[in-house]
C-alpha positions in Angstrom: 52.5 27.4 -81.6 53.7 27.7 -78.0 52.8 31.0 -76.2 56.4 31.8 -75.6 57.3 31.6 -79.3 54.2 33.6 -80.2 55.2 36.4 -77.8 58.7 36.5 -79.2 57.4 36.9 -82.7 54.9 39.6 -81.7 57.7 41.4 -79.8 59.9 41.2 -82.9 57.2 42.8 -85.1 56.3 45.5 -82.5 60.0 46.5 -82.3 60.3 46.5 -86.1 57.3 48.8 -86.8 58.4 51.2 -84.1 61.9 51.4 -85.4 61.1 51.6 -89.1 57.7 53.4 -88.9 58.5 56.2 -91.3 60.6 54.3 -93.9 58.0 51.5 -93.9 55.1 53.9 -94.3 57.0 55.7 -97.1 57.4 52.5 -99.0 53.6 52.0 -99.4 51.5 53.9 -102.0 47.9 54.9 -101.6 47.5 54.5 -105.4 48.0 50.7 -105.6 45.5 49.1 -108.0 44.4 46.5 -105.5 43.8 48.9 -102.7 41.8 51.2 -105.1 39.7 48.3 -106.3 39.0 46.9 -102.8 38.0 50.3 -101.3 35.8 51.1 -104.3 33.0 49.0 -102.7 32.8 51.4 -99.7 30.0 54.1 -100.2 29.7 57.6 -98.9 28.3 57.7 -95.4 29.8 54.5 -94.3 31.4 53.9 -90.9 34.8 52.3 -91.4 37.2 50.6 -88.9 40.8 50.0 -90.1 42.4 47.4 -88.0 46.2 47.6 -88.2 46.0 50.9 -90.0 49.7 51.8 -90.1 50.1 55.4 -91.2 46.4 55.7 -92.2 47.0 54.9 -95.9 43.5 53.6 -96.4 42.0 56.9 -95.1 44.0 58.9 -97.6 43.1 56.4 -100.4 39.4 56.9 -99.6 39.9 60.7 -99.6 41.6 60.3 -103.0 38.5 58.5 -104.3 36.3 61.4 -103.1 34.5 59.6 -100.2 32.7 61.3 -97.4 32.6 59.0 -94.4 33.8 58.3 -90.9 36.9 56.3 -90.3 38.7 55.0 -87.2 42.2 53.6 -87.5 43.8 51.3 -84.9 47.5 50.3 -84.7 49.8 48.9 -82.0 52.6 51.3 -83.0 52.5 54.7 -81.4 55.0 55.9 -84.1 52.7 54.8 -86.9 49.7 56.3 -85.2 51.6 59.6 -84.9 52.4 59.5 -88.6 48.7 58.7 -89.4 47.5 61.7 -87.5 50.0 63.9 -89.2 49.3 62.7 -92.7 45.5 62.8 -92.2 45.5 66.5 -91.1 44.6 67.7 -94.6 41.7 65.3 -95.1 38.3 66.9 -95.6 35.8 64.3 -96.8 37.1 61.5 -94.6 36.5 62.2 -90.9 39.5 60.3 -89.5 40.4 59.4 -86.0 43.3 57.2 -84.8 43.9 55.1 -81.6 46.8 53.1 -80.3 45.5 49.6 -79.8 47.2 46.2 -79.9 44.8 43.8 -81.6 46.8 40.8 -80.5 45.5 41.4 -77.0 42.2 39.7 -76.2 40.5 42.8 -74.8 41.3 45.3 -77.6 37.6 45.7 -78.7 36.9 47.4 -75.3 38.6 50.5 -76.7 35.7 50.8 -79.2 33.1 51.2 -76.4 30.5 49.0 -78.1 30.6 50.7 -81.5 30.0 48.6 -84.6 30.9 49.4 -88.2 29.6 49.0 -91.8 33.1 48.1 -93.0 36.2 46.6 -91.2 39.5 46.7 -93.0 42.3 44.3 -92.2 44.9 45.3 -94.8 48.3 43.7 -94.7 47.6 42.6 -91.1 46.7 38.9 -90.8 50.1 37.7 -92.1 51.8 39.4 -89.2 49.7 37.5 -86.6 51.5 34.4 -85.4 49.5 31.2 -85.0 46.2 30.1 -86.7 44.4 30.3 -83.4 45.3 33.9 -82.8 44.4 34.8 -86.4 41.1 33.1 -85.9 40.3 35.0 -82.7 41.1 38.3 -84.4 38.9 37.4 -87.3 36.1 36.5 -85.0 36.4 39.7 -83.1 36.4 41.8 -86.3 33.3 39.9 -87.5 31.5 40.8 -84.3 32.3 44.4 -84.9 30.5 44.4 -88.2 26.9 45.5 -88.4 24.4 43.0 -90.0 25.3 42.8 -93.7 28.6 44.6 -92.9 31.7 43.9 -95.0 35.2 42.8 -94.1 38.0 43.7 -96.6 41.3 41.9 -95.9 44.5 41.7 -97.8 47.5 39.4 -97.3 51.1 39.6 -98.6 52.0 36.9 -101.2 55.7 37.4 -100.8 56.7 34.1 -102.3 55.5 35.3 -105.7 58.5 37.6 -106.1 62.1 36.4 -106.4 63.5 39.6 -104.7 61.3 39.0 -101.7 62.3 35.3 -101.5 65.9 36.4 -101.2 64.9 38.3 -98.0 64.2 35.1 -96.1 66.3 34.5 -93.1 66.8 31.3 -91.1 64.9 31.1 -87.9 68.2 30.5 -86.0 69.0 34.2 -86.6 66.6 34.9 -83.7 67.3 31.7 -81.8 64.1 29.9 -82.8 64.0 26.4 -84.2 61.9 25.8 -87.3 59.9 23.2 -85.4 58.6 25.9 -83.1 56.7 27.8 -85.9 53.9 26.7 -88.1 54.0 25.8 -91.8 54.0 28.9 -93.9 55.8 31.0 -91.3 58.9 33.0 -92.4 61.4 35.5 -91.1 62.1 38.3 -93.6 64.8 41.0 -93.5 64.4 44.7 -94.1 67.2 47.0 -95.3 65.6 50.5 -95.8 66.9 52.9 -93.2 68.7 50.2 -91.3 68.6 46.4 -90.9 65.6 44.7 -89.3 63.7 41.4 -89.2 60.0 40.7 -89.1 57.7 37.7 -88.9 55.4 36.9 -91.8 53.0 34.1 -92.5 52.1 33.1 -96.1 48.3 33.3 -95.9 46.5 32.2 -99.0 43.0 31.8 -100.2 42.4 28.4 -98.5 43.3 29.8 -95.1 41.4 33.0 -95.7 38.3 31.1 -96.6 38.7 28.9 -93.5 39.1 31.9 -91.2 36.0 33.6 -92.7 33.9 30.5 -92.4 34.9 29.9 -88.7 34.2 33.5 -88.0 30.7 33.3 -89.4 31.5 35.4 -92.5 30.7 34.6 -96.1 33.6 35.0 -98.5 32.2 36.8 -101.6 35.3 37.6 -103.6 39.1 37.2 -103.7 41.5 38.7 -106.2 45.3 39.0 -106.7 46.7 42.4 -107.4 49.8 44.6 -107.3 52.0 42.3 -109.3 50.4 39.2 -107.7 51.9 40.3 -104.3 48.6 41.1 -102.6 45.6 38.8 -102.1 42.4 40.6 -101.4 39.3 39.1 -99.8 35.8 40.6 -99.4 33.5 38.9 -96.9 30.2 39.8 -95.5 28.4 39.2 -92.2 24.9 37.7 -92.6 21.9 40.1 -92.4 19.8 40.2 -89.3 
């Protein structure tokens, strides 16, 4: 993917999440079965990094499961981070902090000041990253932030599994991009809650997830579909030592 096309898609998604931060956050439940199952592997006392945290849904889900741990959430949207701080104010077991950070920028790990983590979450994130090379760079950076034997928990949106979501597809010409400029599996989807918007999504399945993990030096231990087959979860580990 050409850099100019990538930047246009990133700008599209940044604008979308700023404009629709609250209605988007309100559309997502902390009680989804897949999220509950994935987070169940995280024990008390863990140090968790949530990359692309949105409104901090994972922190609240961990609190709901009774966890006592430290949590840091990162997101590029100041509006979503503001919501996350607001909605995490009542947490007691989960010690949550939130930072604005754009993980599509190469230097984003500098904001973490050398800290590493037992668990890194990348929930509903990778399918919004345009271009395999950028997804791989992000995966490699997240892998390096894991402590030895640390665990990455990722999920990707399987929107083609739902007829209603397939009807949301919009031709690339709607934003002045030719289909030849994007990669196979790239789509433009509309949004109609609280206004009309468009966002970029990539259909990222198990084969690509496995490839990303392997190239990042992670071992993919488990994948599973959940939430009406709309979410593909992956659990991968960094080697010990």
